[in-house]
Every structure is written in C-alpha cells, then in structure tokens.
C-alpha positions as CSV (number, residue, x, y, z in Angstrom):
1,M,-23.1,-15.0,-0.6
2,T,-26.0,-12.5,-0.9
3,K,-25.6,-9.2,-2.5
4,S,-25.7,-7.5,0.8
5,E,-23.0,-9.9,2.3
6,K,-20.9,-8.7,-0.6
7,R,-21.1,-5.1,0.1
8,T,-20.5,-5.7,3.7
9,G,-17.2,-7.1,2.7
10,A,-16.0,-4.9,0.3
11,G,-17.0,-1.7,2.2
12,A,-19.0,-1.3,5.3
13,H,-16.5,-2.2,7.9
14,R,-13.8,0.7,9.1
15,S,-10.6,-1.1,9.8
16,P,-7.5,0.4,11.3
17,A,-5.2,2.2,8.8
18,P,-1.6,1.8,9.0
19,P,0.5,4.6,10.5
20,A,0.0,8.4,9.2
21,D,3.1,9.6,7.4
22,E,3.2,5.7,6.0
23,A,-0.1,6.3,4.3
24,A,1.5,8.8,2.0
25,S,3.9,6.5,0.3
26,A,2.4,5.0,-3.2
27,A,5.7,5.5,-5.2
28,A,7.5,3.3,-2.8
29,L,5.1,0.3,-2.8
30,G,2.6,1.6,-0.3
31,S,1.8,2.1,3.4
32,T,-0.5,4.2,5.6
33,E,-0.3,5.3,9.2
34,I,-2.5,5.2,12.3
35,P,-5.1,6.9,12.7
36,A,-4.8,8.8,9.7
37,P,-5.8,7.8,6.1
38,A,-3.1,6.5,3.9
39,T,-1.5,9.5,2.4
40,D,0.3,7.8,-0.1
41,G,-1.1,4.5,0.1
42,A,1.0,2.7,-2.6
43,G,4.6,3.9,-3.3
44,A,7.8,2.2,-3.4
45,V,7.7,-0.5,-6.1
46,G,10.4,0.3,-8.6
47,D,9.2,1.3,-12.0
48,A,7.2,0.3,-14.9
49,C,10.0,-1.4,-16.8
50,P,9.8,-5.2,-17.4
51,A,10.5,-7.4,-14.4
52,V,14.0,-8.6,-14.6
53,P,13.8,-12.7,-14.6
54,G,14.7,-13.7,-11.2
55,P,14.0,-16.2,-8.3
56,E,10.2,-17.1,-7.5
57,V,8.3,-14.5,-5.6
58,R,6.0,-16.2,-2.8
59,V,3.3,-14.1,-1.2
60,R,1.6,-14.9,2.1
61,R,-0.6,-13.4,4.6
62,A,1.1,-11.1,7.0
63,R,1.1,-11.8,10.7
64,A,1.5,-10.0,13.8
65,D,5.1,-11.2,14.4
66,D,6.0,-9.7,10.8
67,A,5.6,-6.1,12.1
68,G,9.3,-5.6,12.6
69,T,9.9,-6.7,9.0
70,I,7.2,-4.7,7.5
71,A,8.7,-1.4,9.6
72,E,11.8,-2.0,7.9
73,I,10.5,-2.5,4.4
74,V,8.3,0.8,4.9
75,V,11.1,3.0,6.2
76,R,13.6,1.7,3.5
77,G,11.1,2.2,0.8
78,W,10.2,5.7,1.8
79,Q,13.9,6.6,2.0
80,A,14.6,5.4,-1.4
81,A,11.1,6.3,-3.2
82,Y,10.8,9.7,-1.8
83,R,14.4,11.1,-1.9
84,G,13.9,14.4,-3.7
85,I,10.1,14.6,-3.0
86,L,10.4,14.7,0.8
87,P,12.8,16.6,2.9
88,G,16.0,14.5,3.5
89,G,15.8,15.1,7.4
90,F,12.4,13.8,7.5
91,L,13.2,10.9,5.7
92,A,16.5,10.2,7.4
93,G,14.4,10.4,10.9
94,L,11.7,7.8,10.1
95,S,11.6,5.4,12.9
96,V,11.7,1.5,12.1
97,A,10.8,1.0,15.9
98,A,7.6,3.3,16.0
99,R,6.2,1.7,12.8
100,E,7.0,-1.8,14.1
101,V,4.7,-0.8,17.5
102,A,2.1,0.5,14.9
103,W,1.8,-2.3,12.4
104,R,1.8,-4.8,15.2
105,S,-0.9,-3.3,16.8
106,I,-3.0,-3.1,13.5
107,L,-2.3,-6.8,12.7
108,E,-3.2,-7.7,16.1
109,S,-6.5,-6.0,15.9
110,D,-7.7,-7.3,12.4
111,G,-8.8,-10.6,14.1
112,Q,-11.6,-10.8,11.6
113,G,-9.6,-10.2,8.4
114,A,-11.3,-7.2,7.3
115,A,-8.2,-5.4,6.5
116,P,-5.8,-8.3,5.1
117,A,-2.1,-7.6,4.5
118,W,0.3,-9.6,2.7
119,I,4.2,-10.1,2.6
120,A,6.1,-11.1,-0.6
121,E,9.1,-13.3,-0.1
122,V,12.0,-14.2,-2.4
123,E,14.2,-17.3,-1.4
124,G,12.9,-17.0,2.0
125,R,13.6,-13.2,2.8
126,A,10.7,-10.8,3.0
127,V,11.2,-8.1,0.5
128,G,7.7,-6.3,-0.1
129,F,4.4,-5.7,1.8
130,V,0.9,-4.7,0.8
131,A,-1.9,-3.6,3.1
132,S,-5.8,-2.9,2.3
133,G,-9.1,-2.9,3.6
134,P,-12.4,-1.2,3.1
135,Q,-12.4,2.2,1.3
136,R,-11.9,5.2,3.3
137,D,-13.5,7.8,0.7
138,E,-17.0,8.7,0.6
139,D,-16.9,9.5,-3.1
140,V,-16.3,5.8,-4.4
141,P,-18.6,3.2,-5.4
142,L,-20.0,1.0,-2.5
143,L,-18.2,-2.1,-3.7
144,T,-14.7,-0.6,-3.4
145,A,-11.6,-1.7,-1.2
146,E,-8.3,0.3,-0.8
147,V,-4.7,-0.5,-1.1
148,Y,-3.6,1.5,1.8
149,A,-0.1,0.8,1.5
150,I,2.6,-1.1,-0.7
151,Y,6.3,-1.1,-0.4
152,V,9.1,-2.9,-1.9
153,L,12.7,-3.1,-0.6
154,P,14.8,-1.4,-3.3
155,E,17.3,-4.1,-4.2
156,A,14.0,-6.0,-5.0
157,W,12.5,-3.6,-7.5
158,R,11.7,-4.7,-11.0
159,Q,11.7,-8.2,-9.9
160,G,7.9,-8.6,-10.2
161,V,7.3,-8.1,-6.4
162,G,5.1,-5.3,-6.5
163,R,3.1,-6.9,-9.3
164,A,2.6,-10.0,-7.4
165,L,1.5,-8.2,-4.5
166,L,-1.3,-6.1,-6.0
167,E,-2.7,-9.1,-8.0
168,T,-2.8,-10.9,-4.8
169,A,-4.8,-8.0,-3.2
170,A,-6.7,-7.7,-6.3
171,D,-7.7,-11.5,-6.2
172,H,-8.6,-11.4,-2.7
173,W,-11.1,-8.5,-3.0
174,R,-12.7,-9.5,-6.3
175,G,-13.3,-12.9,-4.5
176,G,-15.2,-10.9,-1.8
177,G,-17.4,-9.1,-4.1
178,A,-15.5,-5.9,-4.6
179,A,-15.9,-4.2,-8.2
180,T,-13.0,-1.6,-7.8
181,L,-9.8,-1.1,-5.9
182,V,-8.4,2.5,-5.2
183,L,-5.3,3.9,-3.8
184,W,-3.6,7.3,-3.4
185,V,0.0,8.2,-4.7
186,F,2.1,11.3,-4.6
187,E,1.7,13.4,-7.8
188,A,5.5,13.8,-7.9
189,N,6.0,10.3,-7.7
190,A,6.3,9.4,-11.4
191,R,8.0,6.2,-11.0
192,G,5.3,5.0,-8.9
193,R,2.3,6.4,-11.0
194,A,4.0,4.9,-14.3
195,F,3.9,1.2,-12.3
196,Y,0.4,1.7,-11.4
197,T,-0.7,2.6,-15.1
198,A,1.2,-0.2,-16.6
199,L,-1.0,-2.4,-14.3
200,G,-4.1,-1.2,-15.5
201,W,-4.8,1.5,-12.9
202,H,-5.9,5.2,-13.6
203,A,-6.1,8.6,-12.3
204,D,-9.8,9.4,-11.3
205,G,-9.5,12.9,-11.2
206,A,-9.6,12.9,-7.2
207,L,-6.6,15.1,-5.7
208,R,-5.7,16.0,-2.1
209,Q,-3.0,17.6,0.0
210,V,-1.2,16.0,2.9
211,E,1.3,17.8,5.1
212,L,4.7,15.5,5.6
213,G,7.8,16.9,6.9
214,G,6.8,20.3,6.8
215,V,5.7,20.4,3.3
216,S,2.5,20.0,1.6
217,I,2.4,17.1,-1.1
218,T,-0.5,16.7,-3.5
219,E,-1.7,13.2,-4.0
220,I,-3.7,11.7,-6.9
221,R,-6.3,8.9,-6.5
222,H,-6.0,5.8,-8.8
223,R,-8.6,3.2,-9.8
224,L,-8.5,-0.2,-10.8
225,A,-11.7,-2.2,-12.0
226,L,-11.9,-5.8,-10.8
C-alpha cells in the first residue's frame, strides 16, 4: 500500500454517520446520528473498574440485518448511561423503530466498507456495538479515523465488551494506515471518560456544544495513538 493510499483509507472518504442524537453518547458505548456528526460518539460502556470474568466476547462485522439489534442497544445504552445527564422525558421518548431505519440505511449504504461497524456477542446474544469511519473534524491529523458510536447493554457492562469493541476498531484502522483515533464524549459522562482514560485515550482540549432534549451539553474530544 502506498502512502497516499493509506491516507485515503484513514481519512479522505466522507461516510454516513449514525443518527444525530445518537452521535451524542460516548458514556454509554457510543453512537452518532444522521446526518449530524456524532455528538457523543462513545458512551455507554460501563465503567473503568476491571472486567468481571465471564463468558467469551465474540466480535464480528455488523450487517444491515443487525439494524434492529443496534437500535435497541443504542436506546437502552442512552437510557442507562445518560440518566441524570439528559432530561428523563427525552430519554424515555427515544425511538428504537426510528433508529432501526436509520442504521439500516447507514449499513446498506456502506458497500465499500469505508465506515465499518462491529457487533459484540456473548453466548450468541448481541450485547454491544461500535461504529467508526473517517474523521469529521478539520483540525486533526490527516491519518485519523473516528469512533462514531459505541454502546453496550447495561447488563453486559464490566464484562470486557467495550474493550473488545474498541480494540477491534483500533486494530482495523491501524491496519489501514491510521495513526490516531478520535471520539467525542459528554463532559458530564464521568463513567465513560474514566473508561476511555483507562484504555489509553486522552482529552485533547477540543470542546463543542450540542443541543439534546432542550438542553446544551458540552462534549470533549479524546484521542488514542495507534
């Protein structure tokens, strides 16, 4: 692979992002929405405590027919991870059906694999999800990819699911020539931020405001060197 090809793989293609309020969710294992950039890309992953030994986590590429499962993981992840951060009425009104349609469209449109997503399974059941793709910020190095969304079902927190998903995404982009991964997380999402820090991510000083549920939320960008 040439140097220019590596750059194209890590950052030149613009690909669809997950649904917009989904983008805002780094504390719950991550997700973004269409067409807005991920607002809290990585969100409901549990906490930074050591994983509790349990069944093996299997990670595979997501398919269009996983859209319903992804939508449920995202909604339940938001509702658990953002309780006390976002208004209760907003969280209660999140629609699985709407997200299923959005994620099916995203996965079907990514025929060239420019924005890969993965599903984590435990004992045959899907319990987590991560979506990634080229970076969408103009102030990051060229060879940078982005984690758009990451979520884990609350009952699967602290079982190594979030770690397995992020390691899969990191391995993929490292192999494609990327040197850095970035993600956005709510500043108020202390659990999510601690989780990323424990895995080697660090805040890079970038902040932004997003409007969700009638409130303004501050997001912090984190980076991981690959």
